[in-house]
PyMOL Python script that loads the backbone (N, CA, C, O; Angstrom):
from pymol import cmd

cmd.read_pdbstr("""\
ATOM      1  N   MET A   1     -37.667  32.710  -5.266  1.00  0.00           N
ATOM      2  CA  MET A   1     -36.819  31.554  -5.090  1.00  0.00           C
ATOM      3  C   MET A   1     -36.525  30.933  -6.459  1.00  0.00           C
ATOM      4  O   MET A   1     -37.432  30.750  -7.271  1.00  0.00           O
ATOM      5  N   ALA A   2     -35.303  30.624  -6.696  1.00  0.00           N
ATOM      6  CA  ALA A   2     -34.889  30.050  -7.971  1.00  0.00           C
ATOM      7  C   ALA A   2     -35.326  28.597  -8.079  1.00  0.00           C
ATOM      8  O   ALA A   2     -35.481  27.894  -7.081  1.00  0.00           O
ATOM      9  N   LEU A   3     -35.517  28.175  -9.315  1.00  0.00           N
ATOM     10  CA  LEU A   3     -35.873  26.783  -9.564  1.00  0.00           C
ATOM     11  C   LEU A   3     -34.658  25.888  -9.409  1.00  0.00           C
ATOM     12  O   LEU A   3     -33.534  26.277  -9.727  1.00  0.00           O
ATOM     13  N   SER A   4     -34.900  24.695  -8.920  1.00  0.00           N
ATOM     14  CA  SER A   4     -33.810  23.718  -8.870  1.00  0.00           C
ATOM     15  C   SER A   4     -33.542  23.236 -10.294  1.00  0.00           C
ATOM     16  O   SER A   4     -34.347  23.453 -11.199  1.00  0.00           O
ATOM     17  N   LYS A   5     -32.424  22.596 -10.471  1.00  0.00           N
ATOM     18  CA  LYS A   5     -32.070  22.096 -11.806  1.00  0.00           C
ATOM     19  C   LYS A   5     -33.130  21.123 -12.319  1.00  0.00           C
ATOM     20  O   LYS A   5     -33.497  21.182 -13.492  1.00  0.00           O
ATOM     21  N   SER A   6     -33.626  20.232 -11.466  1.00  0.00           N
ATOM     22  CA  SER A   6     -34.631  19.255 -11.898  1.00  0.00           C
ATOM     23  C   SER A   6     -35.962  19.931 -12.223  1.00  0.00           C
ATOM     24  O   SER A   6     -36.669  19.503 -13.136  1.00  0.00           O
ATOM     25  N   GLN A   7     -36.311  20.999 -11.470  1.00  0.00           N
ATOM     26  CA  GLN A   7     -37.542  21.733 -11.781  1.00  0.00           C
ATOM     27  C   GLN A   7     -37.418  22.438 -13.122  1.00  0.00           C
ATOM     28  O   GLN A   7     -38.360  22.459 -13.914  1.00  0.00           O
ATOM     29  N   ARG A   8     -36.257  23.011 -13.368  1.00  0.00           N
ATOM     30  CA  ARG A   8     -36.015  23.714 -14.634  1.00  0.00           C
ATOM     31  C   ARG A   8     -36.095  22.740 -15.810  1.00  0.00           C
ATOM     32  O   ARG A   8     -36.691  23.059 -16.839  1.00  0.00           O
ATOM     33  N   VAL A   9     -35.506  21.569 -15.665  1.00  0.00           N
ATOM     34  CA  VAL A   9     -35.547  20.551 -16.713  1.00  0.00           C
ATOM     35  C   VAL A   9     -36.989  20.124 -16.966  1.00  0.00           C
ATOM     36  O   VAL A   9     -37.398  19.982 -18.118  1.00  0.00           O
ATOM     37  N   ALA A  10     -37.763  19.917 -15.899  1.00  0.00           N
ATOM     38  CA  ALA A  10     -39.161  19.521 -16.041  1.00  0.00           C
ATOM     39  C   ALA A  10     -39.967  20.628 -16.717  1.00  0.00           C
ATOM     40  O   ALA A  10     -40.789  20.352 -17.591  1.00  0.00           O
ATOM     41  N   ASN A  11     -39.735  21.880 -16.318  1.00  0.00           N
ATOM     42  CA  ASN A  11     -40.437  23.003 -16.952  1.00  0.00           C
ATOM     43  C   ASN A  11     -40.098  23.096 -18.436  1.00  0.00           C
ATOM     44  O   ASN A  11     -40.990  23.258 -19.269  1.00  0.00           O
ATOM     45  N   ASP A  12     -38.822  22.996 -18.768  1.00  0.00           N
ATOM     46  CA  ASP A  12     -38.399  23.070 -20.163  1.00  0.00           C
ATOM     47  C   ASP A  12     -39.023  21.955 -20.995  1.00  0.00           C
ATOM     48  O   ASP A  12     -39.447  22.182 -22.128  1.00  0.00           O
ATOM     49  N   LYS A  13     -39.077  20.764 -20.438  1.00  0.00           N
ATOM     50  CA  LYS A  13     -39.669  19.622 -21.140  1.00  0.00           C
ATOM     51  C   LYS A  13     -41.157  19.867 -21.385  1.00  0.00           C
ATOM     52  O   LYS A  13     -41.657  19.606 -22.479  1.00  0.00           O
ATOM     53  N   TYR A  14     -41.861  20.364 -20.379  1.00  0.00           N
ATOM     54  CA  TYR A  14     -43.293  20.661 -20.512  1.00  0.00           C
ATOM     55  C   TYR A  14     -43.526  21.724 -21.578  1.00  0.00           C
ATOM     56  O   TYR A  14     -44.403  21.576 -22.428  1.00  0.00           O
ATOM     57  N   ILE A  15     -42.741  22.792 -21.530  1.00  0.00           N
ATOM     58  CA  ILE A  15     -42.897  23.878 -22.499  1.00  0.00           C
ATOM     59  C   ILE A  15     -42.618  23.378 -23.910  1.00  0.00           C
ATOM     60  O   ILE A  15     -43.352  23.717 -24.839  1.00  0.00           O
ATOM     61  N   GLN A  16     -41.580  22.587 -24.083  1.00  0.00           N
ATOM     62  CA  GLN A  16     -41.233  22.066 -25.405  1.00  0.00           C
ATOM     63  C   GLN A  16     -42.355  21.193 -25.957  1.00  0.00           C
ATOM     64  O   GLN A  16     -42.632  21.226 -27.156  1.00  0.00           O
ATOM     65  N   LYS A  17     -42.998  20.417 -25.098  1.00  0.00           N
ATOM     66  CA  LYS A  17     -44.061  19.512 -25.525  1.00  0.00           C
ATOM     67  C   LYS A  17     -45.370  20.244 -25.810  1.00  0.00           C
ATOM     68  O   LYS A  17     -46.099  19.856 -26.722  1.00  0.00           O
ATOM     69  N   ASN A  18     -45.685  21.297 -25.048  1.00  0.00           N
ATOM     70  CA  ASN A  18     -47.009  21.896 -25.082  1.00  0.00           C
ATOM     71  C   ASN A  18     -47.108  23.290 -25.691  1.00  0.00           C
ATOM     72  O   ASN A  18     -48.210  23.814 -25.854  1.00  0.00           O
ATOM     73  N   TYR A  19     -45.993  23.886 -26.024  1.00  0.00           N
ATOM     74  CA  TYR A  19     -46.014  25.246 -26.545  1.00  0.00           C
ATOM     75  C   TYR A  19     -45.249  25.337 -27.856  1.00  0.00           C
ATOM     76  O   TYR A  19     -44.367  24.530 -28.149  1.00  0.00           O
ATOM     77  N   ASP A  20     -45.620  26.348 -28.635  1.00  0.00           N
ATOM     78  CA  ASP A  20     -44.926  26.664 -29.876  1.00  0.00           C
ATOM     79  C   ASP A  20     -44.714  28.171 -29.882  1.00  0.00           C
ATOM     80  O   ASP A  20     -45.421  28.901 -29.188  1.00  0.00           O
ATOM     81  N   ARG A  21     -43.763  28.631 -30.646  1.00  0.00           N
ATOM     82  CA  ARG A  21     -43.475  30.058 -30.704  1.00  0.00           C
ATOM     83  C   ARG A  21     -43.962  30.629 -32.021  1.00  0.00           C
ATOM     84  O   ARG A  21     -43.921  29.971 -33.061  1.00  0.00           O
ATOM     85  N   LEU A  22     -44.420  31.862 -31.952  1.00  0.00           N
ATOM     86  CA  LEU A  22     -44.800  32.618 -33.141  1.00  0.00           C
ATOM     87  C   LEU A  22     -43.900  33.850 -33.196  1.00  0.00           C
ATOM     88  O   LEU A  22     -44.285  34.913 -32.707  1.00  0.00           O
ATOM     89  N   PRO A  23     -42.720  33.728 -33.776  1.00  0.00           N
ATOM     90  CA  PRO A  23     -41.813  34.874 -33.793  1.00  0.00           C
ATOM     91  C   PRO A  23     -42.363  35.987 -34.691  1.00  0.00           C
ATOM     92  O   PRO A  23     -42.714  35.756 -35.848  1.00  0.00           O
ATOM     93  N   LEU A  24     -42.426  37.173 -34.142  1.00  0.00           N
ATOM     94  CA  LEU A  24     -42.970  38.330 -34.852  1.00  0.00           C
ATOM     95  C   LEU A  24     -41.999  39.492 -34.724  1.00  0.00           C
ATOM     96  O   LEU A  24     -41.314  39.636 -33.711  1.00  0.00           O
ATOM     97  N   SER A  25     -41.947  40.314 -35.754  1.00  0.00           N
ATOM     98  CA  SER A  25     -41.120  41.511 -35.713  1.00  0.00           C
ATOM     99  C   SER A  25     -41.932  42.696 -36.207  1.00  0.00           C
ATOM    100  O   SER A  25     -42.556  42.638 -37.267  1.00  0.00           O
ATOM    101  N   TYR A  26     -41.919  43.765 -35.433  1.00  0.00           N
ATOM    102  CA  TYR A  26     -42.631  44.985 -35.784  1.00  0.00           C
ATOM    103  C   TYR A  26     -41.733  46.166 -35.488  1.00  0.00           C
ATOM    104  O   TYR A  26     -40.766  46.037 -34.737  1.00  0.00           O
ATOM    105  N   PRO A  27     -42.040  47.321 -36.069  1.00  0.00           N
ATOM    106  CA  PRO A  27     -41.248  48.516 -35.761  1.00  0.00           C
ATOM    107  C   PRO A  27     -41.276  48.829 -34.265  1.00  0.00           C
ATOM    108  O   PRO A  27     -42.269  48.567 -33.587  1.00  0.00           O
ATOM    109  N   LYS A  28     -40.189  49.386 -33.765  1.00  0.00           N
ATOM    110  CA  LYS A  28     -40.058  49.658 -32.336  1.00  0.00           C
ATOM    111  C   LYS A  28     -41.163  50.553 -31.798  1.00  0.00           C
ATOM    112  O   LYS A  28     -41.646  50.333 -30.687  1.00  0.00           O
ATOM    113  N   ASP A  29     -41.572  51.557 -32.565  1.00  0.00           N
ATOM    114  CA  ASP A  29     -42.638  52.443 -32.096  1.00  0.00           C
ATOM    115  C   ASP A  29     -43.943  51.683 -31.889  1.00  0.00           C
ATOM    116  O   ASP A  29     -44.655  51.915 -30.912  1.00  0.00           O
ATOM    117  N   PHE A  30     -44.254  50.773 -32.812  1.00  0.00           N
ATOM    118  CA  PHE A  30     -45.475  49.971 -32.680  1.00  0.00           C
ATOM    119  C   PHE A  30     -45.384  49.089 -31.440  1.00  0.00           C
ATOM    120  O   PHE A  30     -46.343  49.003 -30.672  1.00  0.00           O
ATOM    121  N   CYS A  31     -44.245  48.434 -31.236  1.00  0.00           N
ATOM    122  CA  CYS A  31     -44.065  47.568 -30.070  1.00  0.00           C
ATOM    123  C   CYS A  31     -44.210  48.355 -28.777  1.00  0.00           C
ATOM    124  O   CYS A  31     -44.800  47.869 -27.812  1.00  0.00           O
ATOM    125  N   SER A  32     -43.688  49.541 -28.758  1.00  0.00           N
ATOM    126  CA  SER A  32     -43.805  50.395 -27.580  1.00  0.00           C
ATOM    127  C   SER A  32     -45.265  50.721 -27.300  1.00  0.00           C
ATOM    128  O   SER A  32     -45.698  50.700 -26.147  1.00  0.00           O
ATOM    129  N   ASP A  33     -46.022  51.019 -28.343  1.00  0.00           N
ATOM    130  CA  ASP A  33     -47.444  51.320 -28.180  1.00  0.00           C
ATOM    131  C   ASP A  33     -48.214  50.104 -27.666  1.00  0.00           C
ATOM    132  O   ASP A  33     -49.098  50.243 -26.821  1.00  0.00           O
ATOM    133  N   VAL A  34     -47.887  48.926 -28.165  1.00  0.00           N
ATOM    134  CA  VAL A  34     -48.562  47.702 -27.720  1.00  0.00           C
ATOM    135  C   VAL A  34     -48.218  47.427 -26.261  1.00  0.00           C
ATOM    136  O   VAL A  34     -49.098  47.074 -25.476  1.00  0.00           O
ATOM    137  N   ARG A  35     -46.959  47.583 -25.894  1.00  0.00           N
ATOM    138  CA  ARG A  35     -46.561  47.376 -24.490  1.00  0.00           C
ATOM    139  C   ARG A  35     -47.294  48.353 -23.562  1.00  0.00           C
ATOM    140  O   ARG A  35     -47.743  47.974 -22.480  1.00  0.00           O
ATOM    141  N   THR A  36     -47.408  49.606 -23.995  1.00  0.00           N
ATOM    142  CA  THR A  36     -48.117  50.609 -23.200  1.00  0.00           C
ATOM    143  C   THR A  36     -49.587  50.240 -23.061  1.00  0.00           C
ATOM    144  O   THR A  36     -50.150  50.343 -21.971  1.00  0.00           O
ATOM    145  N   ALA A  37     -50.212  49.815 -24.145  1.00  0.00           N
ATOM    146  CA  ALA A  37     -51.625  49.421 -24.100  1.00  0.00           C
ATOM    147  C   ALA A  37     -51.836  48.243 -23.160  1.00  0.00           C
ATOM    148  O   ALA A  37     -52.800  48.227 -22.395  1.00  0.00           O
ATOM    149  N   ALA A  38     -50.950  47.262 -23.207  1.00  0.00           N
ATOM    150  CA  ALA A  38     -51.054  46.098 -22.322  1.00  0.00           C
ATOM    151  C   ALA A  38     -50.902  46.522 -20.865  1.00  0.00           C
ATOM    152  O   ALA A  38     -51.653  46.069 -20.001  1.00  0.00           O
ATOM    153  N   LEU A  39     -49.943  47.379 -20.597  1.00  0.00           N
ATOM    154  CA  LEU A  39     -49.713  47.862 -19.243  1.00  0.00           C
ATOM    155  C   LEU A  39     -50.933  48.617 -18.720  1.00  0.00           C
ATOM    156  O   LEU A  39     -51.359  48.407 -17.584  1.00  0.00           O
ATOM    157  N   GLU A  40     -51.489  49.490 -19.546  1.00  0.00           N
ATOM    158  CA  GLU A  40     -52.656  50.267 -19.143  1.00  0.00           C
ATOM    159  C   GLU A  40     -53.884  49.384 -18.956  1.00  0.00           C
ATOM    160  O   GLU A  40     -54.777  49.719 -18.179  1.00  0.00           O
ATOM    161  N   ALA A  41     -53.932  48.259 -19.665  1.00  0.00           N
ATOM    162  CA  ALA A  41     -55.038  47.307 -19.514  1.00  0.00           C
ATOM    163  C   ALA A  41     -54.802  46.385 -18.316  1.00  0.00           C
ATOM    164  O   ALA A  41     -55.678  45.600 -17.951  1.00  0.00           O
ATOM    165  N   GLY A  42     -53.625  46.480 -17.710  1.00  0.00           N
ATOM    166  CA  GLY A  42     -53.302  45.631 -16.561  1.00  0.00           C
ATOM    167  C   GLY A  42     -53.033  44.194 -16.944  1.00  0.00           C
ATOM    168  O   GLY A  42     -53.286  43.278 -16.162  1.00  0.00           O
ATOM    169  N   GLU A  43     -52.519  43.992 -18.148  1.00  0.00           N
ATOM    170  CA  GLU A  43     -52.265  42.649 -18.657  1.00  0.00           C
ATOM    171  C   GLU A  43     -50.792  42.499 -19.030  1.00  0.00           C
ATOM    172  O   GLU A  43     -50.083  43.478 -19.260  1.00  0.00           O
ATOM    173  N   SER A  44     -50.359  41.246 -19.083  1.00  0.00           N
ATOM    174  CA  SER A  44     -49.019  40.987 -19.597  1.00  0.00           C
ATOM    175  C   SER A  44     -49.044  41.222 -21.107  1.00  0.00           C
ATOM    176  O   SER A  44     -50.103  41.203 -21.734  1.00  0.00           O
ATOM    177  N   LEU A  45     -47.880  41.439 -21.667  1.00  0.00           N
ATOM    178  CA  LEU A  45     -47.792  41.632 -23.112  1.00  0.00           C
ATOM    179  C   LEU A  45     -48.314  40.397 -23.847  1.00  0.00           C
ATOM    180  O   LEU A  45     -49.081  40.517 -24.802  1.00  0.00           O
ATOM    181  N   ALA A  46     -47.895  39.210 -23.400  1.00  0.00           N
ATOM    182  CA  ALA A  46     -48.327  37.971 -24.049  1.00  0.00           C
ATOM    183  C   ALA A  46     -49.843  37.804 -23.951  1.00  0.00           C
ATOM    184  O   ALA A  46     -50.489  37.416 -24.925  1.00  0.00           O
ATOM    185  N   GLY A  47     -50.410  38.094 -22.784  1.00  0.00           N
ATOM    186  CA  GLY A  47     -51.853  37.973 -22.598  1.00  0.00           C
ATOM    187  C   GLY A  47     -52.615  38.952 -23.468  1.00  0.00           C
ATOM    188  O   GLY A  47     -53.646  38.610 -24.047  1.00  0.00           O
ATOM    189  N   TYR A  48     -52.108  40.163 -23.558  1.00  0.00           N
ATOM    190  CA  TYR A  48     -52.750  41.198 -24.373  1.00  0.00           C
ATOM    191  C   TYR A  48     -52.761  40.800 -25.854  1.00  0.00           C
ATOM    192  O   TYR A  48     -53.785  40.907 -26.528  1.00  0.00           O
ATOM    193  N   VAL A  49     -51.624  40.347 -26.340  1.00  0.00           N
ATOM    194  CA  VAL A  49     -51.510  39.939 -27.744  1.00  0.00           C
ATOM    195  C   VAL A  49     -52.381  38.712 -28.014  1.00  0.00           C
ATOM    196  O   VAL A  49     -53.028  38.633 -29.058  1.00  0.00           O
ATOM    197  N   LYS A  50     -52.403  37.761 -27.086  1.00  0.00           N
ATOM    198  CA  LYS A  50     -53.227  36.557 -27.252  1.00  0.00           C
ATOM    199  C   LYS A  50     -54.700  36.917 -27.370  1.00  0.00           C
ATOM    200  O   LYS A  50     -55.407  36.383 -28.225  1.00  0.00           O
ATOM    201  N   LYS A  51     -55.170  37.831 -26.505  1.00  0.00           N
ATOM    202  CA  LYS A  51     -56.573  38.256 -26.575  1.00  0.00           C
ATOM    203  C   LYS A  51     -56.877  38.937 -27.905  1.00  0.00           C
ATOM    204  O   LYS A  51     -57.945  38.729 -28.480  1.00  0.00           O
ATOM    205  N   ALA A  52     -55.944  39.745 -28.392  1.00  0.00           N
ATOM    206  CA  ALA A  52     -56.147  40.426 -29.669  1.00  0.00           C
ATOM    207  C   ALA A  52     -56.254  39.413 -30.815  1.00  0.00           C
ATOM    208  O   ALA A  52     -57.090  39.561 -31.706  1.00  0.00           O
ATOM    209  N   ILE A  53     -55.416  38.401 -30.783  1.00  0.00           N
ATOM    210  CA  ILE A  53     -55.454  37.360 -31.820  1.00  0.00           C
ATOM    211  C   ILE A  53     -56.759  36.573 -31.726  1.00  0.00           C
ATOM    212  O   ILE A  53     -57.395  36.298 -32.743  1.00  0.00           O
ATOM    213  N   GLU A  54     -57.159  36.208 -30.502  1.00  0.00           N
ATOM    214  CA  GLU A  54     -58.413  35.469 -30.328  1.00  0.00           C
ATOM    215  C   GLU A  54     -59.603  36.282 -30.808  1.00  0.00           C
ATOM    216  O   GLU A  54     -60.508  35.740 -31.444  1.00  0.00           O
ATOM    217  N   TYR A  55     -59.613  37.586 -30.508  1.00  0.00           N
ATOM    218  CA  TYR A  55     -60.703  38.458 -30.955  1.00  0.00           C
ATOM    219  C   TYR A  55     -60.789  38.456 -32.480  1.00  0.00           C
ATOM    220  O   TYR A  55     -61.874  38.337 -33.049  1.00  0.00           O
ATOM    221  N   ARG A  56     -59.655  38.586 -33.121  1.00  0.00           N
ATOM    222  CA  ARG A  56     -59.637  38.615 -34.592  1.00  0.00           C
ATOM    223  C   ARG A  56     -60.092  37.280 -35.170  1.00  0.00           C
ATOM    224  O   ARG A  56     -60.840  37.246 -36.147  1.00  0.00           O
ATOM    225  N   MET A  57     -59.640  36.182 -34.568  1.00  0.00           N
ATOM    226  CA  MET A  57     -60.039  34.856 -35.054  1.00  0.00           C
ATOM    227  C   MET A  57     -61.555  34.679 -34.931  1.00  0.00           C
ATOM    228  O   MET A  57     -62.200  34.185 -35.855  1.00  0.00           O
ATOM    229  N   GLN A  58     -62.118  35.080 -33.798  1.00  0.00           N
ATOM    230  CA  GLN A  58     -63.573  34.980 -33.620  1.00  0.00           C
ATOM    231  C   GLN A  58     -64.290  35.839 -34.642  1.00  0.00           C
ATOM    232  O   GLN A  58     -65.257  35.399 -35.265  1.00  0.00           O
ATOM    233  N   ARG A  59     -63.819  37.060 -34.816  1.00  0.00           N
ATOM    234  CA  ARG A  59     -64.440  37.989 -35.764  1.00  0.00           C
ATOM    235  C   ARG A  59     -64.410  37.428 -37.181  1.00  0.00           C
ATOM    236  O   ARG A  59     -65.339  37.641 -37.960  1.00  0.00           O
ATOM    237  N   ASP A  60     -63.336  36.709 -37.510  1.00  0.00           N
ATOM    238  CA  ASP A  60     -63.195  36.149 -38.857  1.00  0.00           C
ATOM    239  C   ASP A  60     -63.832  34.779 -39.010  1.00  0.00           C
ATOM    240  O   ASP A  60     -63.744  34.169 -40.076  1.00  0.00           O
ATOM    241  N   GLY A  61     -64.482  34.283 -37.941  1.00  0.00           N
ATOM    242  CA  GLY A  61     -65.230  33.044 -38.033  1.00  0.00           C
ATOM    243  C   GLY A  61     -64.440  31.776 -37.744  1.00  0.00           C
ATOM    244  O   GLY A  61     -64.917  30.677 -38.028  1.00  0.00           O
ATOM    245  N   PHE A  62     -63.246  31.906 -37.186  1.00  0.00           N
ATOM    246  CA  PHE A  62     -62.461  30.726 -36.852  1.00  0.00           C
ATOM    247  C   PHE A  62     -62.850  30.212 -35.476  1.00  0.00           C
ATOM    248  O   PHE A  62     -63.232  30.990 -34.602  1.00  0.00           O
ATOM    249  N   THR A  63     -62.753  28.912 -35.285  1.00  0.00           N
ATOM    250  CA  THR A  63     -63.002  28.313 -33.980  1.00  0.00           C
ATOM    251  C   THR A  63     -61.714  28.389 -33.183  1.00  0.00           C
ATOM    252  O   THR A  63     -60.653  27.982 -33.656  1.00  0.00           O
ATOM    253  N   LEU A  64     -61.815  28.916 -31.968  1.00  0.00           N
ATOM    254  CA  LEU A  64     -60.634  29.029 -31.120  1.00  0.00           C
ATOM    255  C   LEU A  64     -60.191  27.658 -30.643  1.00  0.00           C
ATOM    256  O   LEU A  64     -61.022  26.762 -30.497  1.00  0.00           O
ATOM    257  N   PRO A  65     -58.901  27.476 -30.396  1.00  0.00           N
ATOM    258  CA  PRO A  65     -58.384  26.172 -29.962  1.00  0.00           C
ATOM    259  C   PRO A  65     -59.117  25.598 -28.752  1.00  0.00           C
ATOM    260  O   PRO A  65     -59.367  24.393 -28.719  1.00  0.00           O
ATOM    261  N   GLU A  66     -59.474  26.423 -27.745  1.00  0.00           N
ATOM    262  CA  GLU A  66     -60.166  25.924 -26.566  1.00  0.00           C
ATOM    263  C   GLU A  66     -61.524  25.333 -26.947  1.00  0.00           C
ATOM    264  O   GLU A  66     -61.945  24.323 -26.384  1.00  0.00           O
ATOM    265  N   GLU A  67     -62.201  25.961 -27.898  1.00  0.00           N
ATOM    266  CA  GLU A  67     -63.520  25.496 -28.328  1.00  0.00           C
ATOM    267  C   GLU A  67     -63.417  24.175 -29.074  1.00  0.00           C
ATOM    268  O   GLU A  67     -64.330  23.353 -28.993  1.00  0.00           O
ATOM    269  N   LYS A  68     -62.335  23.955 -29.793  1.00  0.00           N
ATOM    270  CA  LYS A  68     -62.140  22.708 -30.530  1.00  0.00           C
ATOM    271  C   LYS A  68     -61.974  21.532 -29.590  1.00  0.00           C
ATOM    272  O   LYS A  68     -62.386  20.415 -29.903  1.00  0.00           O
ATOM    273  N   ALA A  69     -61.358  21.786 -28.413  1.00  0.00           N
ATOM    274  CA  ALA A  69     -61.066  20.709 -27.476  1.00  0.00           C
ATOM    275  C   ALA A  69     -62.304  20.243 -26.712  1.00  0.00           C
ATOM    276  O   ALA A  69     -62.322  19.128 -26.191  1.00  0.00           O
ATOM    277  N   GLU A  70     -63.338  21.082 -26.639  1.00  0.00           N
ATOM    278  CA  GLU A  70     -64.535  20.701 -25.879  1.00  0.00           C
ATOM    279  C   GLU A  70     -65.349  19.675 -26.647  1.00  0.00           C
ATOM    280  O   GLU A  70     -65.418  19.732 -27.874  1.00  0.00           O
ATOM    281  N   PRO A  71     -65.978  18.718 -25.925  1.00  0.00           N
ATOM    282  CA  PRO A  71     -66.777  17.678 -26.609  1.00  0.00           C
ATOM    283  C   PRO A  71     -68.056  18.224 -27.195  1.00  0.00           C
ATOM    284  O   PRO A  71     -68.828  17.477 -27.796  1.00  0.00           O
TER     285      PRO A  71
END
""", "prot")
cmd.dss("prot")
cmd.show_as("cartoon", "prot")
cmd.util.cbc("prot")
cmd.orient("prot")
């Protein structure tokens, strides 16, 4: 079912307030391999990439955003 105009406006407002974009460009062959890996892992592309970034941040000693928010 499609979103109503007011739902779409509310969603866009929420996304604009709470999300940021990280535009990335890689060779097509690499992107294809990443998409295949995500599919085989049963994850969305965004979820797969997010987990990879979080893993690297933890490995490098950075505190993940979720951990910063906890008291």
